[in-house]
N, C-alpha and C positions, 0 to 999 in steps of 0.2 A: 738472517739477525746472526751477528758478529759475536763469540766470546770468547775471550781468552783467559786463561788461568793462570796464576802465579802460587808458586811455593818454595818454601825453605826447604833445603834438604842436606843432611852429612849422612854417606854410607846409609843408603835405603834401599840396596839391591832387591831385598824379599820384598818390598811394598810397591818399587816405582814400577814395576809392570803393571800392576793392579791400577794403581794410580792411573797410569797413562792408558790403561785398556777403556777404564771408565771414561775419563773426559776426552778421549779421541772420540766419541761417538758424538758430541757436540761441541766442541771447543774448538775454533782455528788455529789456535797457539796454545801450547804448552812450556810457560816458561819456567825454567829451573834456578834459582839463584843457590849455586852449590857452595858449602865451605868446605873444599878440601877434601872431598871424597875419596878413598882410593881402593875402593870395594867393586869399580865396574860402572858406578852410578853416573861419571860423567860420559863414558863412553855411550852408556845405554840411552843416557838424553841426547847427546849428538848423532845418533843412530835414526833416531825416530824423524819421521818425517815432519811433525809437528812439533818437536821438542825444539828448544831453543835454550843453550847452556849460557849463564852468566856464571862467574865465581865471584866469591869475595875472601878476605882471609882477616881470621880473628886471632893466628898464632896458635891455632888447635884448639882454642878454649870457647866455649858456651857464654854468648854474651846477646843476652836479652835487649840490650840496649841498641845493639847493633841490628838485631832480628827488628824491633819494633820499627825502627827508621828507613830500614829498607821496605816493610809491609806498609807504611803510611805512604810512600813515595812511587815505590817501583812501577805501579798500575798506571800513573798519570799520563804515560807514554800513550796510552790506548784512548785519549780523550780524541775525539773523532774520528779514530779509526775501528775501535770495537763499541757494541751497544752495551754490554756488559762486562765487568771484571769478576773472578772470583780470587779471593787473596786468602792464603790458608798453609796449611801442612801438608805432608806425603800420603799420610792416614787420613786425611779429613775428604769427605767424598758429598757434595752436595747433589741429593737425589731426589727427582722427579719424573713420572714415566713419562711425561712430554713438557719436557722445561721451556720450550722454544713457545708454544702455546699458552703456558702459564703466564711467560712474561709478556707475551702481546697481548693477554686480558689483564695485563695490572701495570700498564704503562705509567699510570699516574704515581707508581712509587721508583723512587730513588734508591731506596736501600731495603734490602730484604736480610730478616733474621729470622731463620727455620727453626724449628724444634731440631734439639741437640740429643744426640742418642750414642752413648757408648755401645758400641758393639762388642760382644763378648765370645770366644771361642775357645774351646779345650786344645785347641793345637792349631799352630799357623798353616792358613788353608794350602789347597795343593792343587785347585781346580787350575784350568788353561782358560777359564771363562771368566763370567765377572766375580768379583770377590763376594759379592753380596747374594750371587747365587747358590754359596755355599755358607755364609754366615749371615745369616737370617733371622738373628735375634739379638736382643739388648735391651739396656735398661736408660732411661730418659734421663739426661743430666742438663740442668739449667745452664750450667757454664759451656755448654758446647754449643747451646743456641748463639752461635754467632753470627754479627754483621757482616758476612764475610763475602754478598752476592751485592754489587752495586752496579748503577750507573755512572761511567767517569766521565759524562758531559756534566751529570747535574751534582756531583759530589767534588766539591773543592780541596777540602781536607778530611780525610774519614777518621783521622784521631785516634787510633788504637791506643791504648794504653799498654804496658808492659805484660806480657803474655797473652796479648791480642784477643783476650776472650770478650771485653767489653772497649767501650769507648770513652774519650776525654769529651765528653758533650761540650765544654765551655769551648772546647777546640773545634769540635764539628763542625763543617760548614758546607752544607747543600740546600739542593731544591729540589720541591717533591715529598711526596710521603713516604712514612716509614713504616713496613712491613713486617709485622711481626705475629705468628701464628697465634698468639691469646688476643692481641687486638684486633683480629680479624674472626673472631668467635669459635678458634679450633682449640682442642686440647694437642698435648704433644702427639698420641698416635694418629689422630686425625688430621692433623696437619698435611696439606698437601705436598710440601716440599720440606725437605728433611737433611740434615746434616747428620751424617753417620762417619763417627770415629772409631776407626779402627786400630784400636789401642790394645786393647788386652785379646790379644791372639795367643791366648796359650800362655802358661806363668813361664816358661822358657824363655820365649819371646819378651815379655814384657820386663821381666827382670833382668835378661840381657841387654837389652837396651838402658835399662836404670843404670846398671852397672857402668857402662861405655860413656854413659851422659855423666854420672858421677865423678869419673877422673877427668873429665874437660871441664868441669865448672869453674869459672873464671873468679877473680878475686871482687869482680863488680858482682857478679850474679851473687855470690855468698854474702857481699854487704848487705844487700837488700832483701837477702831470702828468696830469691828467684831461682826456680828447680830445686829446691832443697828437698823435694820428696826422691830426688833422684839417690839419695844419700841413707835411705831407709833402710832397714833390713829386710831381707826376704820375707820373714814374718809377718810383717806389716804389709810389703805389696801382696801375699799371698791373702791376707784378709781382705784389703781394698777388692782382689779379684772375685773373692767368695763374694762378697757384696754385692758387686753389679751382675754377677752370675745369678745370685739368689734373685735378684729382682728382674731379672731378663723377661724379656716376651716377644712374639712373632713382629719384627718392623717392617720387613719388606718380603 
């Protein structure tokens, strides 16, 4: 079975090694769309044997309209070449102890929507192993239950909406069934497949990323309110961090 993973990237050298370390265990290709990183991210991707670097230019600005266009189309090249694709971000990890077996047993499904979790840590991880070996707790977040794993042969249009958390169902075009942990009789903790979102890796990390992103917000994003949270003060981010931490439980 062949699985390709696609992700958007900008200056992610802290997270990229963990992303690659995870996906190299079961993905044939790790394709990164980089938006002008200057922190070594591009060099890291090019040096990895499974890495494929592609670049795009938004003049140093966050453009969610461009992101969604990439995510809605980048995977189409995998039709006839890969059995499944994963489309997400560098801090998003599809997790299953034996994903090949799981997918083989669920061939009737063309799109998978795992249970989504915001993983939480007091500090950015330092393990040389898998990130979820060190960061094992998180809080369920419905917005992170993304339909980001699917069969490129049976999906003609995935139709991500801006933010890529959900789909425009009027434009979604696919054959086969839709797997969602709830319609399969699981709750978020018992779901066999999960999406682990490693965003809240210490306040210094998450607020530092927010500050960097706030300076890059484009006029298009500001007009639509996309990425508004990046401009929130540290006090607001701290409350968000504390909320997820207080609701955390062991996930993996």
